[in-house]
MOPAC internal coordinates of N, CA, C and O (Angstrom, degrees):
PM7 1SCF
backbone

  N    0.0000 0     0.00 0     0.00 0    0    0    0
  C    1.4427 1     0.00 0     0.00 0    1    0    0
  C    1.5410 1   107.80 1     0.00 0    2    1    0
  O    1.2310 1   121.86 1   -42.27 1    3    2    1
  N    1.3289 1   114.04 1   137.73 1    3    2    1
  C    1.4672 1   121.54 1   176.85 1    5    3    2
  C    1.5538 1   105.95 1  -112.81 1    6    5    3
  O    1.2310 1   121.17 1   -49.37 1    7    6    5
  N    1.3594 1   115.37 1   130.63 1    7    6    5
  C    1.4272 1   119.15 1  -179.63 1    9    7    6
  C    1.5106 1   110.06 1  -136.91 1   10    9    7
  O    1.2310 1   120.77 1   -45.62 1   11   10    9
  N    1.3021 1   116.13 1   134.38 1   11   10    9
  C    1.4974 1   121.97 1   172.48 1   13   11   10
  C    1.5272 1   104.72 1  -102.11 1   14   13   11
  O    1.2310 1   121.88 1   -59.24 1   15   14   13
  N    1.3752 1   114.02 1   120.76 1   15   14   13
  C    1.4535 1   120.61 1  -175.72 1   17   15   14
  C    1.5007 1   112.32 1  -120.27 1   18   17   15
  O    1.2310 1   120.67 1   -46.44 1   19   18   17
  N    1.2810 1   116.32 1   133.56 1   19   18   17
  C    1.4569 1   121.59 1   169.41 1   21   19   18
  C    1.5486 1   108.34 1  -131.29 1   22   21   19
  O    1.2310 1   119.74 1   -55.42 1   23   22   21
  N    1.2781 1   118.10 1   124.58 1   23   22   21
  C    1.4685 1   121.58 1   177.91 1   25   23   22
  C    1.4804 1   109.99 1  -132.06 1   26   25   23
  O    1.2310 1   120.77 1   -44.62 1   27   26   25
  N    1.3406 1   116.13 1   135.38 1   27   26   25
  C    1.4591 1   118.16 1  -178.07 1   29   27   26
  C    1.5098 1   110.43 1  -157.28 1   30   29   27
  O    1.2310 1   120.54 1   -27.93 1   31   30   29
  N    1.3489 1   116.56 1   152.07 1   31   30   29
  C    1.5044 1   119.32 1   177.07 1   33   31   30
  C    1.5341 1   107.83 1   -78.21 1   34   33   31
  O    1.2310 1   121.78 1   -38.94 1   35   34   33
  N    1.3116 1   114.20 1   141.06 1   35   34   33
  C    1.4463 1   121.41 1   177.75 1   37   35   34
  C    1.5190 1   111.42 1   -86.76 1   38   37   35
  O    1.2310 1   119.61 1   161.91 1   39   38   37
  N    1.3272 1   118.36 1   -18.09 1   39   38   37
  C    1.4385 1   118.55 1  -175.21 1   41   39   38
  C    1.5377 1   113.91 1  -113.48 1   42   41   39
  O    1.2310 1   121.03 1  -157.59 1   43   42   41
  N    1.3499 1   115.64 1    22.41 1   43   42   41
  C    1.4458 1   122.61 1   177.51 1   45   43   42
  C    1.4944 1   111.79 1  -129.81 1   46   45   43
  O    1.2310 1   120.71 1     2.91 1   47   46   45
  N    1.3246 1   116.25 1  -177.09 1   47   46   45
  C    1.4495 1   120.43 1   170.10 1   49   47   46
  C    1.4868 1   114.65 1   103.88 1   50   49   47
  O    1.2310 1   120.03 1    94.37 1   51   50   49
  N    1.3025 1   117.55 1   -85.63 1   51   50   49
  C    1.4673 1   117.84 1  -172.50 1   53   51   50
  C    1.5138 1   108.44 1    83.98 1   54   53   51
  O    1.2310 1   120.53 1    78.03 1   55   54   53
  N    1.3423 1   116.59 1  -101.97 1   55   54   53
  C    1.4524 1   119.58 1  -177.50 1   57   55   54
  C    1.5469 1   113.00 1   -93.73 1   58   57   55
  O    1.2310 1   119.22 1   175.89 1   59   58   57
  N    1.2958 1   119.10 1    -4.11 1   59   58   57
  C    1.4514 1   118.72 1   175.42 1   61   59   58
  C    1.5427 1   111.94 1  -178.82 1   62   61   59
  O    1.2310 1   122.03 1   -17.60 1   63   62   61
  N    1.3161 1   113.72 1   162.40 1   63   62   61
  C    1.4601 1   121.65 1  -176.33 1   65   63   62
  C    1.5378 1   112.24 1  -126.09 1   66   65   63
  O    1.2310 1   120.66 1  -160.92 1   67   66   65
  N    1.3351 1   116.34 1    19.08 1   67   66   65
  C    1.4731 1   118.06 1  -176.17 1   69   67   66
  C    1.5182 1   115.09 1   -63.56 1   70   69   67
  O    1.2310 1   120.06 1   155.44 1   71   70   69
  N    1.2936 1   117.49 1   -24.56 1   71   70   69
  C    1.4694 1   122.18 1   176.82 1   73   71   70
  C    1.5422 1   108.05 1   -64.60 1   74   73   71
  O    1.2310 1   120.32 1   137.60 1   75   74   73
  N    1.3067 1   117.00 1   -42.40 1   75   74   73
  C    1.4647 1   121.01 1   179.77 1   77   75   74
  C    1.5159 1   113.05 1   -73.90 1   78   77   75
  O    1.2310 1   121.52 1   144.04 1   79   78   77
  N    1.3389 1   114.70 1   -35.96 1   79   78   77
  C    1.4755 1   121.04 1   176.18 1   81   79   78
  C    1.4823 1   109.35 1   -61.51 1   82   81   79
  O    1.2310 1   120.22 1   132.23 1   83   82   81
  N    1.3648 1   117.18 1   -47.77 1   83   82   81
  C    1.4394 1   120.92 1  -179.17 1   85   83   82
  C    1.5466 1   111.73 1   -59.56 1   86   85   83
  O    1.2310 1   120.05 1   140.24 1   87   86   85
  N    1.2985 1   117.51 1   -39.76 1   87   86   85
  C    1.4295 1   121.92 1   174.48 1   89   87   86
  C    1.5268 1   113.55 1   -58.86 1   90   89   87
  O    1.2310 1   121.49 1   133.03 1   91   90   89
  N    1.3425 1   114.75 1   -46.97 1   91   90   89
  C    1.4696 1   119.75 1   176.61 1   93   91   90
  C    1.4842 1   113.81 1   -61.51 1   94   93   91
  O    1.2310 1   120.16 1   137.58 1   95   94   93
  N    1.3556 1   117.30 1   -42.42 1   95   94   93
  C    1.4606 1   122.01 1  -178.31 1   97   95   94
  C    1.5138 1   107.92 1   -65.58 1   98   97   95
  O    1.2310 1   119.11 1   143.30 1   99   98   97
  N    1.3013 1   119.31 1   -36.70 1   99   98   97
  C    1.4973 1   121.53 1   177.86 1  101   99   98
  C    1.5327 1   109.63 1   -61.48 1  102  101   99
  O    1.2310 1   120.23 1   137.00 1  103  102  101
  N    1.2888 1   117.16 1   -43.00 1  103  102  101
  C    1.4893 1   123.65 1   177.13 1  105  103  102
  C    1.5479 1   108.69 1   -59.81 1  106  105  103
  O    1.2310 1   121.85 1   134.82 1  107  106  105
  N    1.3224 1   114.06 1   -45.18 1  107  106  105
  C    1.5087 1   118.40 1   178.58 1  109  107  106
  C    1.5010 1   110.90 1   -62.69 1  110  109  107
  O    1.2310 1   119.41 1   133.20 1  111  110  109
  N    1.2899 1   118.73 1   -46.80 1  111  110  109
  C    1.4547 1   124.01 1   177.26 1  113  111  110
  C    1.5062 1   111.68 1   -54.15 1  114  113  111
  O    1.2310 1   121.52 1   133.26 1  115  114  113
  N    1.3557 1   114.70 1   -46.74 1  115  114  113
  C    1.4557 1   120.31 1  -178.28 1  117  115  114
  C    1.5447 1   112.23 1   -67.27 1  118  117  115
  O    1.2310 1   119.32 1   159.29 1  119  118  117
  N    1.3103 1   118.90 1   -20.71 1  119  118  117
  C    1.4473 1   123.56 1   178.86 1  121  119  118
  C    1.5221 1   114.12 1   -67.98 1  122  121  119
  O    1.2310 1   121.29 1   157.47 1  123  122  121
  N    1.3495 1   115.14 1   -22.53 1  123  122  121
  C    1.4578 1   120.67 1  -178.65 1  125  123  122
  C    1.5333 1   113.39 1    78.72 1  126  125  123
  O    1.2310 1   120.22 1  -179.43 1  127  126  125
  N    1.3260 1   117.18 1     0.57 1  127  126  125
  C    1.4805 1   120.13 1   177.41 1  129  127  126
  C    1.5427 1   109.66 1   -77.23 1  130  129  127
  O    1.2310 1   120.62 1   -25.82 1  131  130  129
  N    1.3368 1   116.42 1   154.18 1  131  130  129
  C    1.4506 1   123.51 1   174.25 1  133  131  130
  C    1.5076 1   105.74 1   -69.71 1  134  133  131
  O    1.2310 1   120.54 1   -42.83 1  135  134  133
  N    1.3796 1   116.57 1   137.17 1  135  134  133
  C    1.4699 1   117.11 1   178.85 1  137  135  134
  C    1.5517 1   109.99 1  -154.40 1  138  137  135
  O    1.2310 1   121.87 1   -18.96 1  139  138  137
  N    1.3133 1   114.03 1   161.04 1  139  138  137
  C    1.4407 1   122.22 1   173.93 1  141  139  138
  C    1.5543 1   106.59 1  -138.91 1  142  141  139
  O    1.2310 1   122.40 1   -50.94 1  143  142  141
  N    1.3320 1   113.02 1   129.06 1  143  142  141
  C    1.4696 1   117.54 1   176.00 1  145  143  142
  C    1.4962 1   109.49 1   -89.55 1  146  145  143
  O    1.2310 1   120.88 1   -44.35 1  147  146  145
  N    1.3602 1   115.93 1   135.65 1  147  146  145
  C    1.4552 1   124.17 1   177.34 1  149  147  146
  C    1.4828 1   110.22 1  -123.16 1  150  149  147
  O    1.2310 1   119.33 1    -6.69 1  151  150  149
  N    1.2655 1   118.89 1   173.31 1  151  150  149
  C    1.4639 1   122.11 1  -177.22 1  153  151  150
  C    1.4941 1   114.48 1   -62.90 1  154  153  151
  O    1.2310 1   118.68 1   150.47 1  155  154  153
  N    1.3229 1   120.12 1   -29.53 1  155  154  153
  C    1.4390 1   124.69 1  -174.74 1  157  155  154
  C    1.5369 1   113.82 1  -117.95 1  158  157  155
  O    1.2310 1   120.73 1  -171.24 1  159  158  157
  N    1.3357 1   116.20 1     8.76 1  159  158  157
  C    1.4544 1   119.21 1  -179.97 1  161  159  158
  C    1.5013 1   111.68 1   168.51 1  162  161  159
  O    1.2310 1   121.15 1     6.56 1  163  162  161
  N    1.3043 1   115.40 1  -173.44 1  163  162  161
  C    1.4549 1   120.50 1   178.52 1  165  163  162
  C    1.5315 1   109.70 1  -131.60 1  166  165  163
  O    1.2310 1   120.85 1   -48.39 1  167  166  165
  N    1.3062 1   115.99 1   131.61 1  167  166  165
  C    1.4480 1   123.51 1   178.70 1  169  167  166
  C    1.5310 1   108.70 1   -90.03 1  170  169  167
  O    1.2310 1   118.93 1   -52.46 1  171  170  169
  N    1.3120 1   119.65 1   127.54 1  171  170  169
  C    1.4678 1   123.27 1  -176.90 1  173  171  170
  C    1.5178 1   106.33 1  -128.31 1  174  173  171
  O    1.2310 1   120.93 1   -38.24 1  175  174  173
  N    1.3557 1   115.82 1   141.76 1  175  174  173
  C    1.4576 1   120.58 1   177.99 1  177  175  174
  C    1.5337 1   109.69 1  -131.67 1  178  177  175
  O    1.2310 1   120.19 1   -45.48 1  179  178  177
  N    1.3217 1   117.24 1   134.52 1  179  178  177
  C    1.4533 1   122.95 1   172.90 1  181  179  178
  C    1.4924 1   110.47 1   172.59 1  182  181  179
  O    1.2310 1   121.20 1     7.17 1  183  182  181
  N    1.3420 1   115.31 1  -172.83 1  183  182  181
  C    1.5047 1   119.05 1  -179.56 1  185  183  182
  C    1.5365 1   108.46 1   -62.21 1  186  185  183
  O    1.2310 1   122.33 1   -35.82 1  187  186  185
  N    1.3260 1   113.15 1   144.18 1  187  186  185
  C    1.4606 1   122.16 1  -175.54 1  189  187  186
  C    1.5781 1   113.28 1   -50.52 1  190  189  187
  O    1.2310 1   120.91 1   134.21 1  191  190  189
  N    1.3293 1   115.86 1   -45.79 1  191  190  189
  C    1.4775 1   116.52 1  -177.81 1  193  191  190
  C    1.5264 1   109.63 1   -63.41 1  194  193  191
  O    1.2310 1   119.94 1   140.75 1  195  194  193
  N    1.3509 1   117.73 1   -39.25 1  195  194  193
  C    1.4673 1   121.28 1   178.99 1  197  195  194
  C    1.4940 1   113.02 1   -63.02 1  198  197  195
  O    1.2310 1   122.64 1   138.06 1  199  198  197
  N    1.3420 1   112.55 1   -41.94 1  199  198  197
  C    1.5198 1   118.22 1  -178.53 1  201  199  198
  C    1.5329 1   108.96 1   -65.98 1  202  201  199
  O    1.2310 1   119.71 1   136.00 1  203  202  201
  N    1.3116 1   118.15 1   -44.00 1  203  202  201
  C    1.4610 1   119.96 1  -179.16 1  205  203  202
  C    1.5126 1   111.99 1   -68.15 1  206  205  203
  O    1.2310 1   119.59 1   143.97 1  207  206  205
  N    1.3449 1   118.39 1   -36.03 1  207  206  205
  C    1.4670 1   122.42 1   173.73 1  209  207  206
  C    1.5127 1   111.72 1   -61.14 1  210  209  207
  O    1.2310 1   121.44 1   139.32 1  211  210  209
  N    1.3319 1   114.85 1   -40.68 1  211  210  209
  C    1.4546 1   120.36 1   178.24 1  213  211  210
  C    1.5290 1   110.71 1   -64.99 1  214  213  211
  O    1.2310 1   119.27 1   137.34 1  215  214  213
  N    1.3284 1   119.00 1   -42.66 1  215  214  213
  C    1.4437 1   122.92 1   177.59 1  217  215  214
  C    1.5458 1   109.56 1   -58.66 1  218  217  215
  O    1.2310 1   119.96 1   135.82 1  219  218  217
  N    1.3179 1   117.67 1   -44.18 1  219  218  217
  C    1.4801 1   121.38 1   176.85 1  221  219  218
  C    1.5516 1   110.37 1   -60.32 1  222  221  219
  O    1.2310 1   120.28 1   136.55 1  223  222  221
  N    1.2885 1   117.07 1   -43.45 1  223  222  221
  C    1.5042 1   121.65 1  -179.18 1  225  223  222
  C    1.5138 1   109.79 1   -61.98 1  226  225  223
  O    1.2310 1   121.02 1   134.63 1  227  226  225
  N    1.3278 1   115.65 1   -45.37 1  227  226  225
  C    1.4146 1   120.59 1  -177.51 1  229  227  226
  C    1.5655 1   110.74 1   -63.37 1  230  229  227
  O    1.2310 1   121.41 1   136.57 1  231  230  229
  N    1.3183 1   114.90 1   -43.43 1  231  230  229
  C    1.4690 1   118.99 1   176.76 1  233  231  230
  C    1.5368 1   110.97 1   -61.23 1  234  233  231
  O    1.2310 1   121.33 1   131.77 1  235  234  233
  N    1.3128 1   115.06 1   -48.23 1  235  234  233
  C    1.5034 1   118.06 1  -177.65 1  237  235  234
  C    1.5501 1   111.36 1   -61.66 1  238  237  235
  O    1.2310 1   119.97 1   136.38 1  239  238  237
  N    1.3223 1   117.67 1   -43.62 1  239  238  237
  C    1.4592 1   120.17 1   179.31 1  241  239  238
  C    1.4802 1   113.74 1   -61.34 1  242  241  239
  O    1.2310 1   120.71 1   140.47 1  243  242  241
  N    1.3485 1   116.25 1   -39.53 1  243  242  241
  C    1.4493 1   119.87 1   178.05 1  245  243  242
  C    1.5407 1   112.33 1   -71.24 1  246  245  243
  O    1.2310 1   121.55 1   143.07 1  247  246  245
  N    1.3739 1   114.65 1   -36.93 1  247  246  245
  C    1.4451 1   119.74 1  -179.40 1  249  247  246
  C    1.5376 1   112.14 1   -67.30 1  250  249  247
  O    1.2310 1   119.99 1   156.32 1  251  250  249
  N    1.3396 1   117.63 1   -23.68 1  251  250  249
  C    1.4401 1   120.95 1   177.82 1  253  251  250
  C    1.5346 1   111.41 1   -64.38 1  254  253  251
  O    1.2310 1   122.09 1   151.27 1  255  254  253
  N    1.3573 1   113.61 1   -28.73 1  255  254  253
  C    1.4564 1   119.46 1  -171.93 1  257  255  254
  C    1.5481 1   111.44 1  -111.58 1  258  257  255
  O    1.2310 1   120.15 1  -176.80 1  259  258  257
  N    1.2938 1   117.31 1     3.20 1  259  258  257
  C    1.4380 1   121.41 1  -175.16 1  261  259  258
  C    1.4819 1   113.56 1  -148.85 1  262  261  259
  O    1.2310 1   119.13 1   -35.31 1  263  262  261
  N    1.3032 1   119.27 1   144.69 1  263  262  261
  C    1.4668 1   124.30 1  -179.16 1  265  263  262
  C    1.5541 1   110.62 1   -86.76 1  266  265  263
  O    1.2310 1   120.85 1   169.08 1  267  266  265
  N    1.3758 1   115.99 1   -10.92 1  267  266  265
  C    1.4317 1   120.60 1   178.21 1  269  267  266
  C    1.5107 1   111.96 1  -144.60 1  270  269  267
  O    1.2310 1   119.89 1   -61.35 1  271  270  269
  N    1.3399 1   117.82 1   118.65 1  271  270  269
  C    1.4451 1   123.52 1  -175.60 1  273  271  270
  C    1.5193 1   108.67 1  -115.02 1  274  273  271
  O    1.2310 1   121.59 1   -44.40 1  275  274  273
  N    1.3578 1   114.56 1   135.60 1  275  274  273
  C    1.4588 1   121.47 1   173.17 1  277  275  274
  C    1.5158 1   109.26 1  -114.56 1  278  277  275
  O    1.2310 1   120.80 1   -42.42 1  279  278  277
  N    1.3238 1   116.08 1   137.58 1  279  278  277
  C    1.4930 1   120.35 1   174.70 1  281  279  278
  C    1.5298 1   109.95 1  -134.09 1  282  281  279
  O    1.2310 1   122.14 1   -44.21 1  283  282  281
  N    1.2844 1   113.50 1   135.79 1  283  282  281
  C    1.4880 1   121.25 1   172.28 1  285  283  282
  C    1.5470 1   104.44 1  -112.92 1  286  285  283
  O    1.2310 1   120.78 1   -53.65 1  287  286  285
  N    1.3673 1   116.12 1   126.35 1  287  286  285
  C    1.4344 1   120.31 1  -176.75 1  289  287  286
  C    1.5697 1   106.75 1  -134.91 1  290  289  287
  O    1.2310 1   120.80 1   -50.59 1  291  290  289
  N    1.2859 1   116.08 1   129.41 1  291  290  289
  C    1.4724 1   123.16 1   170.74 1  293  291  290
  C    1.4878 1   108.46 1  -121.45 1  294  293  291
  O    1.2310 1   119.40 1   -47.66 1  295  294  293
  N    1.3067 1   118.74 1   132.34 1  295  294  293
  C    1.4782 1   121.42 1  -176.07 1  297  295  294
  C    1.5430 1   109.72 1  -125.38 1  298  297  295
  O    1.2310 1   121.06 1   -42.90 1  299  298  297
  N    1.2904 1   115.57 1   137.10 1  299  298  297
  C    1.4645 1   124.56 1   169.77 1  301  299  298
  C    1.5149 1   106.91 1  -121.96 1  302  301  299
  O    1.2310 1   119.95 1   -73.28 1  303  302  301
  N    1.2995 1   117.70 1   106.72 1  303  302  301
  C    1.4661 1   122.03 1  -176.30 1  305  303  302
  C    1.5262 1   107.83 1  -111.67 1  306  305  303
  O    1.2310 1   120.23 1   -91.03 1  307  306  305
  N    1.3058 1   117.17 1    88.97 1  307  306  305
  C    1.4546 1   121.71 1   179.28 1  309  307  306
  C    1.5250 1   110.12 1  -100.10 1  310  309  307
  O    1.2310 1   121.22 1   -70.51 1  311  310  309
  N    1.3055 1   115.27 1   109.49 1  311  310  309
  C    1.4679 1   122.00 1  -172.12 1  313  311  310
  C    1.5204 1   111.43 1   -56.85 1  314  313  311
  O    1.2310 1   120.88 1   -48.74 1  315  314  313
  N    1.3239 1   115.92 1   131.26 1  315  314  313
  C    1.4380 1   121.87 1   173.69 1  317  315  314
  C    1.5484 1   114.60 1    82.33 1  318  317  315
  O    1.2310 1   120.27 1   179.63 1  319  318  317
  N    1.3202 1   117.08 1    -0.37 1  319  318  317
  C    1.4899 1   118.87 1  -178.40 1  321  319  318
  C    1.4806 1   110.42 1  -106.89 1  322  321  319
  O    1.2310 1   121.89 1   -38.47 1  323  322  321
  N    1.3332 1   113.99 1   141.53 1  323  322  321
  C    1.4517 1   121.26 1   173.99 1  325  323  322
  C    1.5320 1   107.27 1  -132.64 1  326  325  323
  O    1.2310 1   121.04 1   -14.71 1  327  326  325
  N    1.3256 1   115.62 1   165.29 1  327  326  325
  C    1.4669 1   120.19 1   179.97 1  329  327  326
  C    1.4709 1   113.83 1    72.40 1  330  329  327
  O    1.2310 1   119.26 1  -161.32 1  331  330  329
  N    1.3252 1   119.02 1    18.68 1  331  330  329
  C    1.4976 1   122.06 1  -176.63 1  333  331  330
  C    1.5128 1   111.09 1   -67.26 1  334  333  331
  O    1.2310 1   119.03 1   152.18 1  335  334  333
  N    1.3008 1   119.45 1   -27.82 1  335  334  333
  C    1.4636 1   120.82 1  -179.59 1  337  335  334
  C    1.4933 1   109.67 1   -56.26 1  338  337  335
  O    1.2310 1   118.93 1   138.46 1  339  338  337
  N    1.3166 1   119.64 1   -41.54 1  339  338  337
  C    1.4468 1   121.11 1   179.48 1  341  339  338
  C    1.5240 1   114.13 1   -93.10 1  342  341  339
  O    1.2310 1   120.69 1   146.40 1  343  342  341
  N    1.3230 1   116.29 1   -33.60 1  343  342  341
  C    1.4519 1   121.56 1  -176.85 1  345  343  342
  C    1.5321 1   111.31 1   -61.21 1  346  345  343
  O    1.2310 1   120.56 1   139.83 1  347  346  345
  N    1.3714 1   116.54 1   -40.17 1  347  346  345
  C    1.4713 1   120.28 1  -179.32 1  349  347  346
  C    1.5454 1   110.74 1   -64.09 1  350  349  347
  O    1.2310 1   120.54 1   136.47 1  351  350  349
  N    1.2952 1   116.57 1   -43.53 1  351  350  349
  C    1.4652 1   120.68 1   179.11 1  353  351  350
  C    1.5205 1   111.05 1   -67.49 1  354  353  351
  O    1.2310 1   119.92 1   138.82 1  355  354  353
  N    1.3274 1   117.75 1   -41.18 1  355  354  353
  C    1.4527 1   120.81 1  -178.20 1  357  355  354
  C    1.5707 1   108.37 1   -64.81 1  358  357  355
  O    1.2310 1   120.04 1   142.27 1  359  358  357
  N    1.3176 1   117.52 1   -37.73 1  359  358  357
  C    1.4450 1   121.18 1   179.92 1  361  359  358
  C    1.5617 1   109.91 1   -62.00 1  362  361  359
  O    1.2310 1   120.66 1   134.59 1  363  362  361
  N    1.2683 1   116.34 1   -45.41 1  363  362  361
  C    1.4993 1   120.57 1   178.62 1  365  363  362
  C    1.5431 1   108.81 1   -63.88 1  366  365  363
  O    1.2310 1   120.25 1   134.72 1  367  366  365
  N    1.3474 1   117.14 1   -45.28 1  367  366  365
  C    1.4644 1   118.97 1   178.74 1  369  367  366
  C    1.5064 1   112.85 1   -58.86 1  370  369  367
  O    1.2310 1   120.07 1   138.09 1  371  370  369
  N    1.3425 1   117.48 1   -41.91 1  371  370  369
  C    1.4598 1   119.51 1   175.88 1  373  371  370
  C    1.5294 1   113.23 1   -57.33 1  374  373  371
  O    1.2310 1   121.13 1   134.08 1  375  374  373
  N    1.3026 1   115.43 1   -45.92 1  375  374  373
  C    1.4418 1   122.07 1  -179.31 1  377  375  374
  C    1.5441 1   110.01 1   -63.57 1  378  377  375
  O    1.2310 1   119.54 1   139.54 1  379  378  377
  N    1.3105 1   118.48 1   -40.46 1  379  378  377
  C    1.4135 1   121.83 1   178.30 1  381  379  378
  C    1.5355 1   111.86 1   -64.54 1  382  381  379
  O    1.2310 1   121.31 1   143.00 1  383  382  381
  N    1.3139 1   115.11 1   -37.00 1  383  382  381
  C    1.4791 1   120.75 1  -178.38 1  385  383  382
  C    1.5059 1   111.16 1   -75.13 1  386  385  383
  O    1.2310 1   119.68 1   158.37 1  387  386  385
  N    1.3135 1   118.21 1   -21.63 1  387  386  385
  C    1.4932 1   122.94 1   176.71 1  389  387  386
  C    1.4988 1   111.77 1   -75.74 1  390  389  387
  O    1.2310 1   117.74 1   166.66 1  391  390  389
  N    1.2630 1   121.91 1   -13.34 1  391  390  389
  C    1.4886 1   124.62 1  -177.57 1  393  391  390
  C    1.5043 1   110.01 1   -80.49 1  394  393  391
  O    1.2310 1   120.10 1   180.00 1  395  394  393

C-alpha cells in the first residue's frame, strides 16, 4: 500500500508547524516503513495493516498536543505490488525521456 499522509494541529503553529512535522516524521521513521518526506506531506509504503496502524499513531500523537487535528490521506492499494513509490516516478521519467 502506498499512502500520502499529512497530519497537523489546527490550533497551533502561527508562523510554522515544523516542530509537529518533525515529531510525525520520527514516528514514521520508527515504523520501519519506507517513506519520503515532501513539502506538503509524506509518502509511506508498506503492508496495509502497517500503514493504517501508522496513521492511527500519527493521529494519536498529534491529538495529545492539540485539541483539533487535521489529516489528509491518499491511498493507492495495488494488490501484489511493492516498490510503487519509486516505480511510479521512474515510469514517468522514462516517458519524459522518450520525448
